[in-house]
N, C-alpha and C positions, 0 to 999 in steps of 0.2 A: 566591571571587574569580573573575571571568570575564575572562581576558586578551584575549578575542576579541570582547567585547561591542561595541566600536566599529567592527568590520569589517562591511561590507555583506553581506547575504545574496545569494548568487549561485546559479545552477543547479548549481554544483559544490560548494557549501558543505555541510558536514555538516548533518543534520537538527537542528532546535532543539526540536521537540515530537513527541510520539507519543501514539497512543491505540489501544485495543483495537478491533478491527473485528468486528462481528456481521454476517455476510453477509445481504444484504437485496435483493430484486429491485426494490423500488420506491424505497427511501430512499437519497439520496446521502450520501456521507461529509460530515462537518461541514466538512472542509478537503480540498481536492484534495491527493493524496499527492505526495511527492517520491520515495518508495520504499515498498515493502511488505516486511515481514519475515514469513516463514512458519515457524512453530514446529513444526508437525506436517505431515508430507508428504501430498501429494495433488494434486488438480486445483484450479486457481484460475481462476474465471470473473470477469472484470472488465469494466467499461465504461471505456474510455480517456477521457481528458479531451476528445478530439475526437468522442466519441459512439460509436466503434467498439466492438463487443462481441467479446472474444477469450477463449479458454480456454487457459491454460498447463497442459499435462498433465505429471504426474509431477514436480512441484516437490518437491525434497528438503527435509527438515526442516532448519532453520537457514539457509535461503536468504534473501538480500536481493535483491529485484528492483527495479532503479532505474526504476520506471515511474510515470507520472503518471496516476492514475485518479480518477474521480469516484464510482465505485460498485464494491463487491465483491458480486457476485451470489450468492444462495443456490443458484439453479439451476446445476447442474454443478460447484459448489465442494464438494470433499471434504477439502481442506486445513483445518487448524484452527490455533488460537493465532496469529492473524494480527494484526499491528500495522501501522498506517498511520503513516508518518513524514513530517513536513513541516518 
């Protein structure tokens, strides 16, 4: 039973879905993320939903980054076990 199924999804709502991310320099995520989970520490290079490319250095394992991205880039990404949540 989902007691919250009738509630609207808002920017501060918890994620409803997740998928494993395979970093890729050309392919977009199937869904723009609401957050990324990083399971193994390292650098994370992403394309933000507005098109800006940024690299988060030294992301610790177990981090949840509340960022909206369209792509997780293979170039400069050393983190692993990445999940996209939306």
